C-alpha positions in Angstrom: 62.8 -48.4 -7.7 60.5 -48.8 -4.7 57.1 -47.2 -4.7 55.2 -45.3 -2.0 51.6 -46.3 -2.6 48.3 -45.0 -1.4 45.1 -47.1 -1.9 41.5 -46.0 -1.8 39.3 -49.1 -1.8 37.2 -51.6 0.0 36.1 -55.2 0.3 37.9 -58.2 -1.1 39.3 -56.6 -4.2 40.8 -53.8 -2.2 42.4 -56.4 0.1 43.9 -58.3 -2.8 45.4 -55.1 -4.2 46.9 -54.3 -0.8 48.4 -57.8 -0.7 49.9 -57.2 -4.2 51.7 -54.1 -2.9 52.9 -55.7 0.3 54.1 -58.9 -1.5 56.1 -56.7 -4.0 57.8 -54.8 -1.2 56.1 -51.4 -1.9 55.6 -49.0 1.0 51.9 -48.5 1.5 51.7 -45.1 3.2 47.9 -45.1 3.7 44.6 -46.7 3.0 41.2 -45.0 2.5 38.3 -47.3 3.3 35.2 -47.6 5.5 36.5 -48.0 9.0 34.4 -51.2 9.5 35.8 -52.8 6.3 36.6 -56.4 7.2 39.0 -56.9 4.2 41.4 -54.2 3.2 40.6 -52.3 6.4 41.4 -55.2 8.7 44.6 -56.1 6.7 45.8 -52.5 6.9 45.4 -52.5 10.7 47.4 -55.8 10.9 50.3 -54.1 9.1 49.9 -50.8 11.0 49.0 -48.8 7.9 47.3 -45.5 8.6 43.6 -45.3 7.7 41.7 -42.4 6.1 38.0 -42.9 6.7 36.0 -43.3 3.5 34.3 -40.1 2.5 37.1 -37.8 3.9 39.8 -38.3 1.3 41.1 -35.0 -0.1 44.4 -33.3 -0.7 45.0 -32.5 2.9 44.0 -35.9 4.4 46.1 -37.8 1.9 49.8 -38.4 3.0 52.7 -36.6 1.4 55.4 -38.4 -0.6 53.0 -40.7 -2.5 54.4 -42.0 -5.8 51.2 -43.7 -7.1 47.5 -43.8 -5.9 45.3 -46.8 -6.6 41.6 -47.0 -6.6 40.4 -50.6 -5.8 36.6 -50.9 -5.6 36.5 -47.3 -4.3 33.5 -45.1 -4.2 35.4 -42.1 -3.0 35.7 -39.2 -5.5 39.3 -38.3 -6.2 39.3 -34.6 -6.8 41.7 -32.7 -9.0 44.2 -31.6 -6.3 44.1 -35.1 -4.9 44.7 -36.7 -8.3 47.8 -34.5 -8.9 49.3 -35.0 -5.4 51.1 -38.4 -6.2 54.2 -38.2 -8.3 52.7 -40.4 -11.1 49.0 -39.8 -10.5 46.4 -42.4 -9.9 45.4 -45.7 -11.6 42.2 -47.6 -11.2 40.7 -50.8 -12.5 37.5 -51.1 -14.5 35.9 -54.4 -15.4 35.3 -53.7 -19.1 37.3 -53.1 -22.2 37.3 -49.3 -22.0 36.0 -47.2 -23.6 33.1 -49.7 -23.8 30.7 -49.9 -20.8 31.8 -47.0 -18.7 29.9 -46.8 -15.5 29.3 -48.9 -12.4 27.3 -51.7 -14.0 29.7 -52.6 -16.7 29.5 -56.4 -16.4 25.7 -56.4 -16.2 25.5 -54.4 -19.4 28.0 -56.5 -21.2 25.8 -59.5 -20.5 22.5 -57.7 -21.3 24.0 -56.5 -24.6 25.1 -60.0 -25.5 28.8 -59.0 -25.9 30.9 -62.0 -26.9 33.9 -60.7 -25.0 34.7 -58.4 -22.2 37.8 -57.7 -20.1 39.5 -55.5 -17.7 41.3 -52.2 -18.0 43.8 -50.4 -15.8 43.5 -46.7 -16.6 44.8 -43.3 -15.4 42.2 -41.3 -13.4 41.2 -38.0 -14.8 38.2 -35.7 -14.3 35.8 -37.9 -16.4 34.1 -41.1 -15.3 36.2 -44.0 -16.6 37.7 -41.8 -19.3 41.4 -41.7 -18.5 44.2 -43.0 -20.6 44.6 -46.7 -20.7 47.5 -48.2 -18.9 46.8 -51.7 -20.0 43.9 -54.0 -20.7 43.1 -57.7 -21.5 40.1 -59.4 -22.9 38.2 -62.6 -21.9 35.4 -64.6 -23.4 32.2 -63.6 -21.7 30.4 -66.7 -20.3 26.7 -66.1 -20.7 25.8 -68.9 -18.4 27.2 -66.9 -15.4 25.7 -64.0 -13.5 27.5 -60.7 -13.4 28.6 -61.5 -9.8 30.1 -64.8 -11.0 31.9 -63.2 -13.9 33.4 -60.7 -11.5 34.4 -63.3 -8.9 35.7 -65.9 -11.3 37.2 -63.9 -14.1 37.4 -60.1 -13.8 38.5 -59.8 -10.1 41.5 -62.1 -10.6 42.3 -60.4 -13.9 42.2 -57.0 -12.2 44.7 -58.1 -9.5 47.0 -59.4 -12.2 46.8 -56.3 -14.3 47.4 -54.0 -11.4 50.4 -56.1 -10.3 51.9 -55.8 -13.8 51.1 -52.0 -14.0 52.9 -51.4 -10.7 55.9 -53.4 -11.8 56.2 -51.2 -14.9 55.7 -48.0 -13.0 58.3 -49.0 -10.4 60.8 -49.5 -13.3 60.0 -46.0 -14.7 57.8 -47.3 -17.6 54.7 -45.2 -18.0 52.1 -46.7 -20.4 49.4 -44.3 -21.6 47.1 -44.8 -24.6 44.1 -42.4 -25.1 40.7 -44.0 -25.2 39.1 -44.0 -28.6 35.8 -42.1 -28.1 34.3 -43.6 -31.3 33.6 -46.8 -29.5 32.6 -45.4 -26.1 29.4 -46.4 -24.3 28.1 -45.3 -20.9 25.2 -47.0 -19.2 23.4 -46.1 -16.0 24.0 -48.0 -12.8 21.4 -50.8 -12.3 21.7 -50.2 -8.6 20.3 -46.7 -8.8 16.5 -47.0 -8.3 15.5 -43.5 -9.3 17.0 -43.5 -12.8 14.1 -43.3 -15.3 15.0 -45.0 -18.5 11.9 -46.4 -20.3 14.1 -48.7 -22.4 15.2 -50.5 -19.2 11.7 -51.7 -18.7 12.0 -53.8 -21.9 15.0 -55.7 -20.7 14.5 -59.1 -19.1 16.5 -60.1 -16.0 
């Protein structure tokens, strides 16, 4: 079946997810992003897709008739009523093997903790941070010679695009994959971009 999709995202990854939906013939009924976004925002304008300004997404501002919502590098909070508005709910992509390395700096922490592997996870959004059921995931070897930005650009961004494409194909065919995260192996680390987080142990970590 066809899908009516709503995307909340930004930047290049958001643009690539929008392209996946357009290439597959799904109907993108709206995009939530910063209005000055030069990637997903600009592409949405080209295809005359309605825009919801970032920071204003809620149950009322989200279009009706959505089958699936997708977060793609989105910093908008998806509240409970908004999460339940689409027929199937919302999926998102996290660049780690959830439940390991929940949080915004997952790639940086995988490198700092000397993990031999990492990966990407498509998961179903719930009320927790990166805690929803796993839709699918895939691992990769973690190249320690690369920076976090390079691992994202070269490995985990393309992997996320591929996993979301596969997830949407299954959902469009009525196949819903859900596997609860195993909390025994969960980790959550603070964002390294937040300057006012006081963690004495962080001072012992080298760049």
